[in-house]
GUKE-960014 format. One record per atom (N, C-alpha, C): x, y, z. Coordinates in Angstrom, 1 decimal. Example, Ala and Ser with C-alpha at 12.3 -4.5 7.8 and 13.67 -1.06 7.14 Angstrom:
% GUKE-960014
ATOM, 13.2, -5.7, 7.8
ATOM, 12.3, -4.5, 7.8
ATOM, 13.2, -3.3, 7.8
ATOM, 12.8, -2.2, 7.1
ATOM, 13.7, -1.1, 7.1
ATOM, 12.9, 0.0, 7.9
% end
This chain:
% GUKE-960014
ATOM, -21.4, -11.3, 25.7
ATOM, -22.2, -11.5, 26.9
ATOM, -23.6, -11.9, 26.6
ATOM, -24.2, -12.8, 27.4
ATOM, -25.6, -13.2, 27.2
ATOM, -26.5, -12.6, 28.1
ATOM, -27.7, -12.3, 27.7
ATOM, -28.8, -11.8, 28.5
ATOM, -30.1, -12.6, 28.3
ATOM, -30.9, -12.7, 29.4
ATOM, -32.1, -13.4, 29.3
ATOM, -33.3, -12.4, 28.9
ATOM, -34.2, -12.9, 28.1
ATOM, -35.4, -12.1, 27.8
ATOM, -36.5, -13.0, 27.5
ATOM, -37.7, -12.7, 27.9
ATOM, -38.9, -13.5, 27.5
ATOM, -39.5, -12.9, 26.2
ATOM, -39.5, -13.6, 25.2
ATOM, -39.9, -13.1, 23.9
ATOM, -41.1, -14.0, 23.4
ATOM, -42.0, -13.3, 22.7
ATOM, -43.1, -14.1, 22.0
ATOM, -42.5, -14.7, 20.7
ATOM, -42.7, -16.0, 20.6
ATOM, -42.1, -16.7, 19.5
ATOM, -43.1, -16.7, 18.3
ATOM, -42.7, -17.4, 17.2
ATOM, -43.5, -17.3, 16.0
ATOM, -44.8, -18.1, 16.1
ATOM, -44.9, -18.9, 17.2
ATOM, -46.2, -19.7, 17.3
ATOM, -47.1, -19.1, 18.4
ATOM, -46.7, -17.9, 18.9
ATOM, -47.6, -17.2, 19.9
ATOM, -47.3, -17.5, 21.3
ATOM, -46.4, -18.4, 21.7
ATOM, -46.1, -18.6, 23.1
ATOM, -44.9, -17.8, 23.5
ATOM, -44.5, -17.9, 24.8
ATOM, -43.3, -17.2, 25.3
ATOM, -42.3, -18.2, 25.7
ATOM, -41.0, -17.8, 25.5
ATOM, -39.9, -18.7, 25.9
ATOM, -38.8, -17.8, 26.4
ATOM, -38.1, -18.3, 27.5
ATOM, -37.0, -17.5, 28.0
ATOM, -35.8, -17.9, 27.1
ATOM, -35.1, -16.9, 26.7
ATOM, -34.0, -17.1, 25.7
ATOM, -32.7, -16.5, 26.2
ATOM, -31.6, -17.2, 25.8
ATOM, -30.3, -16.7, 26.2
ATOM, -29.7, -16.1, 24.9
ATOM, -29.5, -14.8, 24.8
ATOM, -29.1, -14.1, 23.6
ATOM, -27.6, -13.8, 23.7
ATOM, -26.9, -14.0, 22.6
ATOM, -25.5, -13.6, 22.5
ATOM, -25.4, -12.1, 22.0
ATOM, -24.6, -11.3, 22.8
ATOM, -24.5, -9.9, 22.4
ATOM, -23.1, -9.6, 21.7
ATOM, -23.2, -8.8, 20.7
ATOM, -22.0, -8.5, 20.0
ATOM, -21.2, -7.4, 20.7
ATOM, -19.8, -7.6, 20.8
ATOM, -19.0, -6.6, 21.4
ATOM, -18.9, -5.3, 20.6
ATOM, -19.3, -5.4, 19.4
ATOM, -19.1, -4.2, 18.5
ATOM, -20.3, -3.2, 18.7
ATOM, -21.5, -3.8, 18.6
ATOM, -22.7, -2.9, 18.6
ATOM, -23.6, -3.1, 19.8
ATOM, -23.3, -4.1, 20.7
ATOM, -24.1, -4.3, 21.8
ATOM, -25.6, -4.6, 21.5
ATOM, -25.8, -5.2, 20.3
ATOM, -27.2, -5.7, 19.9
ATOM, -27.2, -7.2, 20.0
ATOM, -28.4, -7.7, 20.4
ATOM, -28.5, -9.2, 20.5
ATOM, -28.6, -9.8, 19.1
ATOM, -28.0, -11.0, 19.0
ATOM, -28.2, -11.8, 17.8
ATOM, -29.4, -12.6, 17.9
ATOM, -30.5, -12.2, 17.3
ATOM, -31.9, -12.7, 17.6
ATOM, -32.2, -14.0, 16.8
ATOM, -31.6, -14.1, 15.6
ATOM, -32.0, -15.2, 14.7
ATOM, -31.3, -16.5, 15.1
ATOM, -32.1, -17.4, 15.6
ATOM, -31.6, -18.7, 16.0
ATOM, -31.5, -19.7, 14.8
ATOM, -30.6, -20.6, 14.8
ATOM, -30.5, -21.6, 13.7
ATOM, -29.5, -22.7, 14.1
ATOM, -29.4, -23.7, 13.2
ATOM, -28.5, -24.8, 13.5
ATOM, -27.0, -24.4, 13.4
ATOM, -26.2, -24.9, 14.3
ATOM, -24.8, -24.5, 14.3
ATOM, -24.0, -25.8, 14.2
ATOM, -23.1, -25.9, 13.2
ATOM, -22.3, -27.1, 13.0
ATOM, -21.2, -27.1, 14.0
ATOM, -21.2, -28.2, 14.8
ATOM, -20.2, -28.3, 15.9
ATOM, -19.2, -29.5, 15.6
ATOM, -19.7, -30.5, 14.9
ATOM, -18.8, -31.6, 14.4
ATOM, -18.8, -31.6, 12.9
ATOM, -17.6, -31.4, 12.3
ATOM, -17.5, -31.2, 10.9
ATOM, -16.9, -32.5, 10.3
ATOM, -17.5, -33.1, 9.3
ATOM, -16.9, -34.2, 8.6
ATOM, -16.1, -33.7, 7.4
ATOM, -14.9, -34.1, 7.4
ATOM, -14.0, -33.6, 6.3
ATOM, -13.9, -34.6, 5.1
ATOM, -13.4, -34.1, 4.0
ATOM, -13.3, -35.0, 2.8
ATOM, -12.6, -36.3, 3.0
ATOM, -11.6, -36.3, 3.9
ATOM, -10.8, -37.5, 4.1
ATOM, -11.4, -38.4, 5.1
ATOM, -12.7, -38.1, 5.5
ATOM, -13.4, -38.9, 6.5
ATOM, -12.9, -38.8, 7.9
ATOM, -12.1, -37.7, 8.2
ATOM, -11.8, -37.4, 9.5
ATOM, -12.8, -36.4, 10.1
ATOM, -12.7, -36.1, 11.4
ATOM, -13.7, -35.2, 12.0
ATOM, -13.0, -34.1, 12.7
ATOM, -13.7, -32.9, 12.7
ATOM, -13.1, -31.7, 13.4
ATOM, -14.2, -31.1, 14.3
ATOM, -13.8, -30.9, 15.5
ATOM, -14.7, -30.2, 16.5
ATOM, -14.6, -28.7, 16.4
ATOM, -15.6, -28.0, 16.1
ATOM, -15.6, -26.5, 16.1
ATOM, -15.8, -26.0, 17.5
ATOM, -14.7, -25.9, 18.3
ATOM, -14.8, -25.5, 19.7
ATOM, -15.3, -24.1, 19.8
ATOM, -15.0, -23.2, 18.9
ATOM, -15.4, -21.9, 19.1
ATOM, -16.9, -21.8, 19.0
ATOM, -17.5, -22.6, 18.0
ATOM, -19.0, -22.6, 17.9
ATOM, -19.6, -23.2, 19.1
ATOM, -19.0, -24.2, 19.6
ATOM, -19.6, -24.9, 20.8
ATOM, -19.5, -24.0, 22.0
ATOM, -18.4, -23.3, 22.2
ATOM, -18.2, -22.3, 23.3
ATOM, -19.2, -21.2, 23.3
ATOM, -19.5, -20.7, 22.1
ATOM, -20.5, -19.6, 22.0
ATOM, -21.9, -20.0, 22.5
ATOM, -22.2, -21.3, 22.4
ATOM, -23.5, -21.8, 22.9
ATOM, -23.4, -22.1, 24.4
ATOM, -22.4, -22.8, 24.8
ATOM, -22.4, -23.4, 26.1
ATOM, -21.7, -22.5, 27.2
ATOM, -20.9, -21.5, 26.8
ATOM, -20.2, -20.7, 27.7
ATOM, -20.8, -19.3, 27.8
ATOM, -22.0, -19.1, 27.3
ATOM, -22.6, -17.8, 27.5
ATOM, -22.9, -17.6, 29.0
ATOM, -23.1, -16.4, 29.4
ATOM, -23.3, -16.1, 30.8
ATOM, -24.5, -16.8, 31.4
ATOM, -25.6, -16.9, 30.6
ATOM, -26.8, -17.5, 31.2
ATOM, -26.8, -19.0, 31.2
ATOM, -25.8, -19.6, 30.5
ATOM, -25.9, -21.1, 30.4
ATOM, -24.7, -21.8, 31.1
ATOM, -23.6, -21.1, 31.2
ATOM, -22.4, -21.8, 31.6
ATOM, -22.5, -22.5, 33.0
ATOM, -23.3, -22.0, 33.9
ATOM, -23.4, -22.6, 35.2
ATOM, -24.6, -23.5, 35.4
ATOM, -25.3, -23.8, 34.3
ATOM, -26.5, -24.6, 34.4
ATOM, -26.2, -26.0, 34.0
ATOM, -27.0, -27.0, 34.6
ATOM, -26.9, -28.3, 34.2
ATOM, -27.5, -28.4, 32.7
ATOM, -26.9, -29.2, 31.9
ATOM, -27.3, -29.3, 30.5
ATOM, -28.0, -30.6, 30.2
ATOM, -29.1, -30.5, 29.5
ATOM, -29.8, -31.7, 29.0
ATOM, -29.7, -31.7, 27.5
ATOM, -29.0, -32.6, 26.9
ATOM, -28.8, -32.7, 25.5
ATOM, -29.7, -33.7, 24.9
ATOM, -30.6, -33.3, 24.0
ATOM, -31.6, -34.2, 23.3
ATOM, -31.2, -34.4, 21.9
ATOM, -30.9, -35.6, 21.4
ATOM, -30.5, -35.9, 20.1
ATOM, -31.4, -36.9, 19.4
ATOM, -31.3, -36.9, 18.0
ATOM, -32.0, -37.9, 17.2
ATOM, -31.0, -38.5, 16.3
ATOM, -30.9, -39.8, 16.3
ATOM, -30.0, -40.6, 15.4
ATOM, -30.7, -41.7, 14.7
ATOM, -30.1, -42.2, 13.6
ATOM, -30.7, -43.2, 12.9
ATOM, -30.3, -43.1, 11.4
ATOM, -30.9, -43.9, 10.6
ATOM, -30.6, -44.0, 9.1
ATOM, -30.9, -42.7, 8.5
ATOM, -30.1, -42.4, 7.4
ATOM, -30.4, -41.1, 6.7
ATOM, -31.7, -41.2, 5.9
ATOM, -32.2, -40.0, 5.6
ATOM, -33.4, -39.8, 4.8
ATOM, -34.7, -40.5, 5.5
ATOM, -34.7, -40.6, 6.8
ATOM, -35.8, -41.2, 7.5
ATOM, -36.5, -40.2, 8.4
ATOM, -36.2, -38.9, 8.3
ATOM, -37.0, -37.9, 9.0
ATOM, -36.5, -37.4, 10.3
ATOM, -35.2, -37.6, 10.6
ATOM, -34.6, -37.1, 11.8
ATOM, -34.7, -35.6, 12.0
ATOM, -34.3, -34.9, 11.0
ATOM, -34.4, -33.4, 11.1
ATOM, -35.9, -32.9, 11.2
ATOM, -36.7, -33.6, 10.4
ATOM, -38.2, -33.3, 10.5
ATOM, -38.7, -33.5, 11.9
ATOM, -38.3, -34.6, 12.6
ATOM, -38.7, -34.8, 14.0
ATOM, -38.1, -33.7, 14.9
ATOM, -36.8, -33.3, 14.7
ATOM, -36.2, -32.3, 15.5
ATOM, -37.0, -31.0, 15.4
ATOM, -37.5, -30.7, 14.2
ATOM, -38.2, -29.5, 14.0
ATOM, -39.5, -29.4, 14.8
ATOM, -40.2, -30.6, 15.0
ATOM, -41.3, -30.7, 15.8
ATOM, -40.9, -30.5, 17.3
ATOM, -39.8, -31.0, 17.7
ATOM, -39.3, -30.7, 19.0
ATOM, -39.0, -29.2, 19.2
ATOM, -38.5, -28.6, 18.2
ATOM, -38.3, -27.1, 18.3
ATOM, -39.6, -26.4, 18.5
ATOM, -40.6, -26.8, 17.7
ATOM, -41.9, -26.1, 17.8
ATOM, -42.5, -26.3, 19.2
ATOM, -42.3, -27.4, 19.8
ATOM, -42.8, -27.6, 21.1
ATOM, -42.1, -26.7, 22.1
ATOM, -40.7, -26.7, 22.0
ATOM, -40.0, -25.9, 22.9
ATOM, -40.3, -24.4, 22.9
ATOM, -40.7, -23.9, 21.7
ATOM, -41.0, -22.5, 21.5
ATOM, -42.5, -22.3, 21.9
ATOM, -43.3, -23.3, 22.1
ATOM, -44.7, -23.1, 22.4
ATOM, -45.2, -24.0, 23.4
ATOM, -44.4, -24.2, 24.5
ATOM, -44.8, -25.2, 25.6
ATOM, -46.1, -24.8, 26.3
ATOM, -46.4, -23.5, 26.4
ATOM, -47.5, -23.1, 27.2
ATOM, -48.9, -23.3, 26.5
ATOM, -48.8, -23.7, 25.2
ATOM, -50.1, -23.9, 24.5
ATOM, -50.4, -25.3, 24.3
ATOM, -51.7, -25.7, 24.5
ATOM, -52.1, -27.1, 24.2
ATOM, -52.1, -27.3, 22.6
ATOM, -52.1, -26.3, 21.9
ATOM, -52.1, -26.4, 20.4
ATOM, -50.7, -26.1, 19.8
ATOM, -49.7, -26.6, 20.5
ATOM, -48.3, -26.3, 20.1
ATOM, -48.0, -26.8, 18.7
ATOM, -48.7, -27.9, 18.3
ATOM, -48.4, -28.5, 17.0
ATOM, -48.7, -27.5, 15.9
ATOM, -49.6, -26.5, 16.1
ATOM, -49.9, -25.5, 15.1
ATOM, -50.9, -26.0, 14.0
ATOM, -51.1, -25.1, 13.0
ATOM, -51.9, -25.4, 11.9
ATOM, -51.3, -26.5, 11.0
ATOM, -52.2, -27.3, 10.4
ATOM, -51.8, -28.4, 9.5
ATOM, -50.9, -27.8, 8.4
ATOM, -51.2, -26.7, 7.8
ATOM, -50.5, -26.1, 6.7
ATOM, -49.4, -25.2, 7.1
ATOM, -49.1, -25.1, 8.4
ATOM, -48.0, -24.2, 8.8
ATOM, -46.7, -24.8, 8.5
ATOM, -45.8, -24.1, 7.8
ATOM, -44.5, -24.6, 7.4
ATOM, -43.7, -25.1, 8.6
ATOM, -43.0, -26.2, 8.5
ATOM, -42.1, -26.7, 9.6
ATOM, -40.7, -26.2, 9.3
ATOM, -40.2, -25.4, 10.2
ATOM, -38.9, -24.8, 10.0
ATOM, -37.9, -25.1, 11.1
ATOM, -36.7, -24.8, 10.9
ATOM, -35.6, -25.1, 11.9
ATOM, -34.4, -25.7, 11.3
ATOM, -34.2, -27.0, 11.7
ATOM, -33.1, -27.8, 11.1
ATOM, -33.6, -28.1, 9.6
ATOM, -32.6, -28.0, 8.7
ATOM, -32.9, -28.2, 7.3
ATOM, -33.3, -29.6, 7.0
ATOM, -34.3, -29.8, 6.2
ATOM, -34.8, -31.1, 5.8
ATOM, -35.4, -31.0, 4.4
ATOM, -35.4, -32.1, 3.7
ATOM, -36.1, -32.1, 2.4
ATOM, -36.3, -33.6, 2.0
ATOM, -37.1, -33.8, 1.0
ATOM, -37.3, -35.1, 0.4
ATOM, -36.2, -35.5, -0.5
ATOM, -36.1, -36.7, -0.9
ATOM, -35.1, -37.2, -1.9
ATOM, -34.2, -38.2, -1.3
ATOM, -33.2, -38.6, -2.1
ATOM, -32.3, -39.7, -1.7
ATOM, -30.9, -39.2, -1.2
ATOM, -30.6, -37.9, -1.3
ATOM, -29.3, -37.4, -0.9
ATOM, -29.4, -36.9, 0.5
ATOM, -28.3, -37.1, 1.3
ATOM, -28.2, -36.7, 2.7
ATOM, -28.3, -35.2, 2.8
ATOM, -28.9, -34.7, 3.9
ATOM, -29.0, -33.3, 4.2
ATOM, -28.1, -32.9, 5.3
ATOM, -28.2, -33.6, 6.4
ATOM, -27.4, -33.2, 7.6
ATOM, -26.0, -34.0, 7.6
ATOM, -25.0, -33.3, 7.9
ATOM, -23.7, -33.9, 8.0
ATOM, -23.1, -33.6, 9.4
ATOM, -22.3, -34.5, 10.0
ATOM, -21.7, -34.3, 11.3
ATOM, -22.8, -34.2, 12.4
ATOM, -22.6, -33.2, 13.3
ATOM, -23.5, -32.9, 14.3
ATOM, -23.8, -31.4, 14.4
ATOM, -25.1, -31.1, 14.4
ATOM, -25.5, -29.7, 14.6
ATOM, -26.3, -29.5, 15.9
ATOM, -26.1, -28.3, 16.5
ATOM, -26.8, -28.0, 17.7
ATOM, -27.6, -26.7, 17.4
ATOM, -28.8, -26.6, 17.9
ATOM, -29.6, -25.4, 17.7
ATOM, -29.0, -24.3, 18.6
ATOM, -28.8, -23.2, 18.0
ATOM, -28.0, -22.1, 18.6
ATOM, -28.7, -21.5, 19.9
ATOM, -30.0, -21.7, 20.0
ATOM, -30.7, -21.2, 21.1
ATOM, -30.9, -22.2, 22.2
ATOM, -30.4, -21.9, 23.4
ATOM, -30.5, -22.8, 24.5
ATOM, -31.8, -22.5, 25.3
ATOM, -32.6, -23.5, 25.6
ATOM, -33.9, -23.3, 26.2
ATOM, -33.7, -23.6, 27.7
ATOM, -33.9, -22.6, 28.5
ATOM, -33.8, -22.7, 30.0
ATOM, -35.2, -23.1, 30.6
ATOM, -35.2, -24.3, 31.1
ATOM, -36.5, -24.9, 31.6
ATOM, -36.4, -25.1, 33.1
ATOM, -37.5, -24.8, 33.8
ATOM, -37.6, -25.1, 35.2
ATOM, -38.2, -26.5, 35.4
ATOM, -37.5, -27.4, 36.1
ATOM, -37.9, -28.7, 36.4
ATOM, -39.0, -28.6, 37.5
ATOM, -39.7, -29.7, 37.7
ATOM, -40.8, -29.7, 38.8
ATOM, -40.2, -29.4, 40.2
ATOM, -38.9, -29.7, 40.4
ATOM, -38.3, -29.4, 41.7
ATOM, -37.8, -28.0, 41.8
ATOM, -38.0, -27.2, 40.7
ATOM, -37.6, -25.8, 40.8
ATOM, -36.2, -25.6, 40.2
ATOM, -35.4, -26.6, 40.0
ATOM, -34.1, -26.4, 39.4
ATOM, -34.2, -26.1, 37.9
ATOM, -33.3, -25.2, 37.5
ATOM, -33.3, -24.8, 36.1
ATOM, -32.3, -25.6, 35.3
ATOM, -32.6, -26.1, 34.1
ATOM, -31.7, -26.8, 33.3
ATOM, -31.7, -26.2, 31.9
ATOM, -30.5, -26.3, 31.2
ATOM, -30.4, -25.8, 29.8
ATOM, -30.6, -27.0, 28.9
ATOM, -31.6, -26.8, 28.0
ATOM, -31.9, -27.9, 27.1
ATOM, -31.3, -27.6, 25.7
ATOM, -30.5, -28.5, 25.2
ATOM, -29.9, -28.4, 23.8
ATOM, -30.6, -29.4, 22.9
ATOM, -30.9, -29.0, 21.7
ATOM, -31.5, -29.9, 20.7
ATOM, -30.4, -30.1, 19.7
ATOM, -30.1, -31.4, 19.4
ATOM, -29.0, -31.8, 18.6
ATOM, -29.4, -32.7, 17.4
ATOM, -29.1, -32.4, 16.2
ATOM, -29.4, -33.2, 15.0
ATOM, -28.1, -33.8, 14.5
ATOM, -28.2, -35.1, 14.1
ATOM, -27.0, -35.8, 13.7
ATOM, -27.1, -36.3, 12.2
ATOM, -25.9, -36.6, 11.7
ATOM, -25.8, -37.1, 10.3
ATOM, -26.4, -38.5, 10.3
ATOM, -27.2, -38.9, 9.3
ATOM, -27.8, -40.2, 9.2
ATOM, -26.8, -41.2, 8.8
ATOM, -27.1, -42.4, 9.3
ATOM, -26.1, -43.5, 9.0
ATOM, -26.4, -44.1, 7.6
ATOM, -25.3, -44.7, 7.1
ATOM, -25.4, -45.5, 5.9
ATOM, -25.8, -44.8, 4.6
ATOM, -25.4, -43.5, 4.5
ATOM, -25.6, -42.9, 3.2
ATOM, -24.5, -43.2, 2.3
ATOM, -24.7, -42.9, 1.0
ATOM, -23.7, -43.4, 0.0
ATOM, -22.4, -42.7, 0.0
ATOM, -22.2, -41.6, 0.8
ATOM, -21.0, -40.9, 0.9
ATOM, -20.2, -41.2, 2.1
ATOM, -20.7, -42.0, 3.0
ATOM, -20.1, -42.3, 4.3
ATOM, -19.6, -43.7, 4.4
ATOM, -18.6, -43.9, 5.2
ATOM, -18.1, -45.3, 5.5
ATOM, -18.8, -45.7, 6.8
ATOM, -18.7, -47.0, 7.1
ATOM, -19.2, -47.6, 8.3
ATOM, -18.6, -46.9, 9.5
ATOM, -17.3, -46.6, 9.4
ATOM, -16.6, -45.9, 10.5
ATOM, -17.2, -44.5, 10.7
ATOM, -17.5, -43.8, 9.6
ATOM, -18.1, -42.5, 9.7
ATOM, -19.4, -42.6, 10.5
ATOM, -20.3, -43.5, 10.1
ATOM, -21.6, -43.7, 10.8
ATOM, -21.4, -44.0, 12.2
ATOM, -20.5, -45.0, 12.5
ATOM, -20.3, -45.4, 13.9
ATOM, -19.7, -44.2, 14.8
ATOM, -18.8, -43.4, 14.2
ATOM, -18.2, -42.3, 14.9
ATOM, -19.3, -41.3, 15.3
ATOM, -20.1, -40.9, 14.4
ATOM, -21.1, -39.8, 14.6
ATOM, -22.1, -40.4, 15.6
ATOM, -22.6, -41.6, 15.4
ATOM, -23.6, -42.2, 16.3
ATOM, -23.0, -42.3, 17.7
ATOM, -21.8, -42.8, 17.8
ATOM, -21.2, -43.0, 19.2
ATOM, -21.0, -41.7, 19.9
ATOM, -20.5, -40.7, 19.2
ATOM, -20.3, -39.4, 19.8
ATOM, -21.6, -38.8, 20.3
ATOM, -22.6, -38.9, 19.4
ATOM, -23.9, -38.3, 19.8
ATOM, -24.5, -39.0, 21.0
ATOM, -24.2, -40.3, 21.1
ATOM, -24.7, -41.1, 22.3
ATOM, -24.0, -40.7, 23.5
ATOM, -22.7, -40.5, 23.4
ATOM, -21.9, -40.1, 24.6
ATOM, -22.2, -38.8, 25.2
ATOM, -22.7, -37.8, 24.4
ATOM, -22.9, -36.5, 24.8
ATOM, -24.4, -36.2, 25.0
ATOM, -25.3, -37.2, 24.8
ATOM, -26.7, -37.0, 24.9
ATOM, -27.2, -37.4, 26.3
ATOM, -28.2, -36.6, 26.8
ATOM, -28.9, -37.1, 28.0
ATOM, -30.1, -38.0, 27.6
ATOM, -30.7, -37.6, 26.4
ATOM, -31.8, -38.4, 25.9
ATOM, -31.5, -38.5, 24.4
ATOM, -31.4, -39.8, 23.9
ATOM, -31.2, -40.0, 22.4
ATOM, -32.3, -40.8, 21.9
ATOM, -32.9, -40.3, 20.8
ATOM, -34.0, -41.0, 20.1
ATOM, -33.4, -41.7, 18.9
ATOM, -33.6, -43.0, 18.8
ATOM, -33.2, -43.8, 17.7
ATOM, -34.3, -43.9, 16.8
ATOM, -34.2, -43.2, 15.7
ATOM, -35.4, -43.0, 14.7
ATOM, -35.4, -44.1, 13.7
ATOM, -36.4, -44.9, 13.6
ATOM, -36.6, -46.0, 12.7
ATOM, -37.8, -45.9, 11.9
ATOM, -37.8, -46.5, 10.7
ATOM, -39.0, -46.4, 9.8
ATOM, -39.7, -47.7, 9.7
ATOM, -41.0, -47.7, 9.8
ATOM, -41.9, -48.8, 9.6
ATOM, -41.9, -49.8, 10.8
ATOM, -40.8, -50.5, 11.0
ATOM, -40.7, -51.5, 12.1
ATOM, -39.3, -51.7, 12.5
ATOM, -39.1, -52.4, 13.7
ATOM, -37.7, -52.7, 14.2
ATOM, -37.2, -54.0, 13.6
ATOM, -36.2, -53.9, 12.8
ATOM, -35.6, -55.0, 12.2
ATOM, -34.4, -55.5, 13.0
ATOM, -34.0, -56.8, 12.8
ATOM, -32.9, -57.3, 13.6
ATOM, -31.6, -56.5, 13.3
ATOM, -31.4, -56.1, 12.0
ATOM, -30.2, -55.4, 11.7
ATOM, -30.2, -54.0, 12.4
ATOM, -31.3, -53.4, 12.7
ATOM, -31.4, -52.1, 13.4
ATOM, -30.8, -52.3, 14.8
ATOM, -31.1, -53.4, 15.5
ATOM, -30.6, -53.6, 16.8
ATOM, -29.1, -54.0, 16.7
ATOM, -28.7, -54.7, 15.7
ATOM, -27.3, -55.0, 15.5
ATOM, -26.5, -53.7, 15.3
ATOM, -27.0, -52.8, 14.5
ATOM, -26.3, -51.6, 14.3
ATOM, -26.2, -50.8, 15.6
ATOM, -27.3, -50.7, 16.3
ATOM, -27.3, -50.0, 17.6
ATOM, -26.3, -50.6, 18.5
ATOM, -26.1, -51.9, 18.6
ATOM, -25.1, -52.5, 19.5
ATOM, -23.7, -52.1, 19.0
ATOM, -23.5, -52.2, 17.7
ATOM, -22.2, -51.9, 17.1
ATOM, -21.8, -50.5, 17.4
ATOM, -22.7, -49.5, 17.2
ATOM, -22.3, -48.1, 17.4
ATOM, -22.1, -47.8, 18.9
ATOM, -22.9, -48.4, 19.8
ATOM, -22.7, -48.1, 21.2
ATOM, -21.4, -48.7, 21.7
ATOM, -21.1, -49.9, 21.2
ATOM, -19.8, -50.5, 21.6
ATOM, -18.7, -49.7, 21.1
ATOM, -18.8, -49.2, 19.9
ATOM, -17.8, -48.4, 19.3
ATOM, -17.5, -47.2, 20.2
ATOM, -18.6, -46.6, 20.8
ATOM, -18.4, -45.5, 21.7
ATOM, -17.7, -45.9, 23.0
ATOM, -18.0, -47.1, 23.5
ATOM, -17.4, -47.5, 24.7
ATOM, -15.9, -47.7, 24.6
ATOM, -15.3, -47.7, 23.4
ATOM, -13.9, -47.8, 23.3
ATOM, -13.2, -46.5, 23.8
ATOM, -14.0, -45.5, 23.9
ATOM, -13.4, -44.2, 24.4
ATOM, -13.0, -44.4, 25.9
ATOM, -13.6, -45.3, 26.6
ATOM, -13.3, -45.5, 28.0
ATOM, -11.9, -46.1, 28.2
ATOM, -11.3, -46.7, 27.1
ATOM, -10.0, -47.2, 27.2
ATOM, -8.9, -46.1, 27.0
ATOM, -9.4, -45.0, 26.5
ATOM, -8.5, -43.9, 26.2
ATOM, -8.4, -42.8, 27.3
ATOM, -9.3, -42.9, 28.2
ATOM, -9.4, -41.8, 29.2
ATOM, -9.9, -42.4, 30.5
ATOM, -9.5, -41.7, 31.7
ATOM, -10.0, -42.2, 33.0
ATOM, -11.4, -41.6, 33.2
ATOM, -11.9, -40.7, 32.4
ATOM, -13.2, -40.0, 32.6
ATOM, -14.3, -40.9, 32.0
ATOM, -15.5, -40.8, 32.6
ATOM, -16.6, -41.6, 32.1
ATOM, -17.2, -40.8, 31.0
ATOM, -17.3, -41.4, 29.7
ATOM, -17.8, -40.6, 28.6
ATOM, -19.3, -40.5, 28.5
ATOM, -20.0, -41.4, 29.1
ATOM, -21.5, -41.3, 28.9
ATOM, -22.1, -40.5, 30.0
ATOM, -23.2, -39.8, 29.6
ATOM, -24.0, -39.2, 30.6
ATOM, -25.0, -40.3, 31.2
ATOM, -25.7, -39.9, 32.3
ATOM, -26.7, -40.8, 32.7
ATOM, -27.9, -40.6, 31.7
ATOM, -28.0, -41.4, 30.7
ATOM, -28.9, -41.1, 29.6
ATOM, -30.0, -42.1, 29.4
ATOM, -31.0, -41.6, 28.7
ATOM, -32.2, -42.5, 28.4
ATOM, -32.2, -42.7, 26.9
ATOM, -32.4, -43.9, 26.4
ATOM, -32.5, -44.2, 25.0
ATOM, -34.0, -44.4, 24.7
ATOM, -34.4, -43.8, 23.6
ATOM, -35.8, -44.0, 23.1
ATOM, -35.7, -44.5, 21.7
ATOM, -36.5, -45.5, 21.4
ATOM, -36.6, -46.0, 20.0
ATOM, -38.0, -45.5, 19.5
ATOM, -37.9, -44.7, 18.4
ATOM, -39.2, -44.2, 17.7
ATOM, -39.3, -44.9, 16.4
ATOM, -40.4, -45.6, 16.2
ATOM, -40.7, -46.3, 15.0
ATOM, -41.8, -45.5, 14.3
ATOM, -41.5, -45.0, 13.1
ATOM, -42.4, -44.1, 12.4
ATOM, -43.0, -44.8, 11.2
ATOM, -44.2, -44.4, 10.9
ATOM, -45.0, -45.0, 9.7
ATOM, -44.6, -44.3, 8.5
% end
């Protein structure tokens, strides 16, 4: 069972939270973190962890709310998880004009690191759902979603296209994270991946895409 509570977060602001309660001890699981919902297997197939997704989306406080899914996609090792952690910091500290925090304050949340090896695989969703009031007074549940980077040395083109297409189909807002400037091949990859996702329309009578906004972020 989920219960709402306004807690002070680590950056000093307040946020309404949907906590999961254990049936054994009736204590809330307070520690939020990334939850793997799409698993990439060794044979390059994919597995959806429905139980993990249900724990997030079917809690009592969330199940009847409209969901806004925000994701970041793009090439691997270009700072997607780093960007997601800034989004997390903002969500936890919306009421403060100084939500960015101190320059030396560690940035935590989704795992990230320097180097040439990939960090995120499949699709991860932050376990804590943020219940936000829109200007019209309607409440929505905001999910933050991190995705596997494209074109790492361990993935095939099909792997990259599948993860990108799935994240596009389930996102309300997707940020296409690029480094330095927009190259022609970046736009070609974007077209390839989105067209790959549209093939899902041939397999079902349901519309796979949300009414979504795409954003291209070019980082220095």
